[in-house]
KOLKE-986373 format. One record per atom (N, C-alpha, C, O): chain; x, y, z. Coordinates in steps of 0.02 Angstrom, whole numbers. Example, Ala and Ser with C-alpha at 12.3 -4.5 7.8 and 13.67 -1.06 7.14 Angstrom:
! KOLKE-986373
A 660 -284 390
A 615 -225 390
A 660 -165 390
A 712 -166 423
A 642 -112 354
A 684 -53 357
A 645 2 394
A 670 57 402
! end
This chain:
! KOLKE-986373
A 14650 17732 13486
A 14580 17732 13461
A 14580 17725 13380
A 14623 17756 13348
A 14538 17689 13351
A 14534 17674 13291
A 14500 17732 13253
A 14453 17761 13281
A 14522 17753 13186
A 14488 17804 13149
A 14448 17767 13097
A 14463 17708 13088
A 14402 17790 13065
A 14371 17764 13008
A 14409 17749 12947
A 14396 17698 12915
A 14457 17790 12929
A 14501 17781 12878
A 14546 17712 12897
A 14551 17669 12853
A 14573 17702 12955
A 14608 17637 12973
A 14562 17580 12956
A 14588 17535 12923
A 14499 17575 12972
A 14452 17530 12966
A 14440 17509 12893
A 14439 17451 12872
A 14429 17573 12852
A 14425 17564 12782
A 14474 17522 12750
A 14460 17472 12718
A 14539 17549 12762
A 14607 17516 12737
A 14607 17446 12756
A 14614 17407 12709
A 14601 17419 12818
A 14592 17355 12839
A 14545 17315 12787
A 14562 17267 12753
A 14489 17341 12789
A 14436 17307 12742
A 14463 17300 12675
A 14465 17246 12645
A 14483 17355 12651
A 14509 17353 12572
A 14569 17301 12567
A 14576 17261 12521
A 14610 17309 12620
A 14667 17252 12617
A 14632 17191 12610
A 14638 17158 12558
A 14594 17171 12659
A 14568 17107 12656
A 14515 17081 12610
A 14502 17021 12605
A 14481 17135 12573
A 14440 17115 12512
A 14463 17149 12457
A 14430 17198 12440
A 14519 17132 12421
A 14542 17153 12358
A 14490 17182 12314
A 14444 17143 12300
A 14488 17240 12290
A 14452 17269 12246
A 14380 17298 12274
A 14337 17327 12240
A 14378 17285 12342
A 14309 17325 12373
A 14315 17403 12371
A 14367 17437 12369
A 14245 17426 12373
A 14245 17496 12372
A 14210 17503 12446
A 14156 17478 12459
A 14245 17537 12490
A 14223 17538 12557
A 14222 17612 12580
A 14264 17654 12564
A 14165 17621 12624
A 14157 17692 12654
A 14141 17674 12721
A 14101 17630 12736
A 14179 17714 12767
A 14168 17709 12845
A 14162 17762 12877
A 14205 17805 12866
A 14116 17776 12920
A 14102 17834 12968
A 14100 17810 13031
A 14085 17752 13046
A 14117 17863 13073
A 14107 17841 13146
A 14147 17892 13189
A 14181 17937 13163
A 14139 17883 13262
A 14157 17922 13305
A 14219 17904 13348
A 14236 17939 13396
A 14254 17846 13327
A 14302 17821 13358
A 14288 17753 13404
A 14331 17711 13418
A 14229 17752 13421
A 14200 17689 13458
A 14151 17656 13411
A 14157 17595 13401
A 14105 17690 13382
A 14048 17662 13344
A 14057 17677 13277
A 14069 17736 13263
A 14054 17629 13226
A 14070 17640 13160
A 14004 17615 13123
A 13961 17578 13148
A 14005 17641 13058
A 13967 17610 13005
A 14006 17606 12938
A 14036 17655 12915
A 14003 17539 12903
A 14030 17520 12843
A 13985 17500 12803
A 13939 17461 12816
A 14001 17534 12735
A 13970 17506 12679
A 14021 17477 12626
A 14068 17510 12602
A 14008 17415 12612
A 14054 17378 12588
A 14026 17352 12520
A 13975 17318 12520
A 14061 17371 12455
A 14041 17340 12400
A 14090 17295 12359
A 14136 17322 12328
A 14082 17236 12357
A 14130 17190 12334
A 14100 17124 12295
A 14049 17092 12310
A 14141 17114 12243
A 14120 17049 12206
A 14115 16995 12246
A 14072 16953 12232
A 14156 16986 12302
A 14172 16929 12349
A 14095 16920 12389
A 14083 16867 12418
A 14053 16967 12388
A 13985 16950 12416
A 13938 16918 12369
A 13882 16904 12390
A 13952 16903 12311
A 13906 16876 12263
A 13896 16800 12284
A 13944 16764 12294
A 13836 16780 12289
A 13819 16708 12298
A 13819 16695 12374
A 13799 16641 12396
A 13841 16744 12413
A 13839 16733 12486
A 13785 16752 12529
A 13752 16801 12511
A 13768 16720 12587
A 13714 16752 12631
A 13741 16817 12661
A 13799 16838 12653
A 13698 16845 12695
A 13722 16917 12728
A 13772 16903 12786
A 13820 16940 12798
A 13754 16841 12822
A 13805 16817 12877
A 13870 16803 12838
A 13922 16829 12857
A 13868 16766 12786
A 13934 16750 12760
A 13970 16809 12735
A 14031 16810 12741
A 13936 16865 12705
A 13968 16925 12684
A 13996 16963 12745
A 14051 16989 12740
A 13962 16969 12804
A 13986 17000 12854
A 14048 16970 12887
A 14088 17006 12916
A 14054 16907 12882
A 14109 16859 12899
A 14170 16883 12873
A 14222 16889 12905
A 14162 16898 12802
A 14216 16918 12759
A 14247 16984 12789
A 14308 16996 12794
A 14196 17025 12807
A 14225 17094 12835
A 14259 17085 12904
A 14305 17122 12920
A 14236 17034 12946
A 14253 17025 13014
A 14327 16998 13004
A 14375 17019 13036
A 14330 16945 12954
A 14398 16920 12946
A 14450 16971 12921
A 14510 16965 12934
A 14426 17018 12888
A 14475 17072 12862
A 14503 17119 12922
A 14560 17144 12926
A 14450 17124 12967
A 14472 17164 13025
A 14510 17126 13082
A 14545 17154 13124
A 14497 17059 13076
A 14545 17020 13123
A 14523 17039 13198
A 14465 17048 13215
A 14578 17044 13240
A 14568 17046 13314
A 14557 17122 13334
A 14548 17141 13391
A 14561 17167 13272
A 14539 17232 13293
A 14454 17225 13319
A 14434 17258 13368
A 14418 17188 13287
A 14344 17187 13314
A 14344 17167 13382
A 14300 17190 13418
A 14390 17125 13407
A 14388 17114 13480
A 14422 17160 13527
A 14404 17162 13586
A 14470 17197 13502
A 14503 17248 13543
A 14490 17315 13541
A 14483 17347 13593
A 14487 17345 13474
A 14491 17415 13465
A 14421 17446 13436
A 14405 17505 13441
A 14381 17394 13403
A 14317 17428 13376
A 14266 17397 13425
A 14261 17336 13436
A 14225 17452 13457
A 14172 17441 13508
A 14114 17411 13469
A 14088 17359 13490
A 14093 17440 13416
A 14036 17425 13375
A 14038 17447 13306
A 14061 17501 13289
A 14012 17403 13265
A 14018 17416 13197
A 13955 17383 13163
A 13938 17324 13172
A 13923 17432 13121
A 13869 17411 13087
A 13891 17403 13015
A 13921 17449 12987
A 13876 17343 12982
A 13901 17332 12922
A 13843 17327 12867
A 13790 17299 12880
A 13854 17355 12810
A 13807 17345 12753
A 13843 17327 12694
A 13882 17366 12667
A 13829 17267 12671
A 13878 17236 12609
A 13824 17235 12553
A 13762 17234 12559
A 13862 17234 12497
A 13826 17229 12436
A 13870 17215 12378
A 13928 17234 12379
A 13840 17177 12320
A 13869 17164 12269
A 13875 17221 12224
A 13831 17264 12230
A 13922 17229 12181
A 13915 17287 12128
A 13854 17295 12096
A 13838 17352 12079
A 13817 17248 12086
A 13749 17258 12054
A 13699 17282 12110
A 13665 17332 12101
A 13695 17249 12160
A 13655 17268 12217
A 13667 17347 12234
A 13618 17384 12241
A 13731 17369 12240
A 13744 17437 12250
A 13723 17482 12195
A 13702 17538 12210
A 13725 17465 12132
A 13702 17505 12088
A 13623 17510 12077
A 13598 17557 12046
A 13588 17459 12105
A 13511 17460 12119
A 13492 17510 12172
A 13445 17549 12166
A 13535 17507 12230
A 13529 17545 12288
A 13538 17613 12270
A 13495 17655 12284
A 13598 17629 12234
A 13601 17705 12213
A 13548 17726 12161
A 13532 17785 12159
A 13522 17683 12121
A 13477 17715 12087
A 13402 17712 12108
A 13355 17728 12072
A 13398 17689 12170
A 13336 17689 12208
A 13288 17628 12187
A 13232 17629 12212
A 13300 17590 12154
A 13260 17537 12125
A 13263 17470 12164
A 13229 17422 12146
A 13305 17466 12218
A 13312 17410 12260
A 13247 17389 12299
A 13248 17340 12337
! end
């Protein structure tokens, strides 16, 4: 069974320099990913970056994953409440 920390490490390894927070219960997870790699990409393209970082784990070990992706600038706006 996957743990949130394992998913966090996989995403961080696949997206160098990303800030990642993952929570979950072993089957259902939520990930917040802040990365420069998200800049200039659509939401679908951003999520594909995360899926690629997780590889086959998405097909086999992770039942459900909710993803929220941000550029560092978007995250700063989100954190300040002005998004």
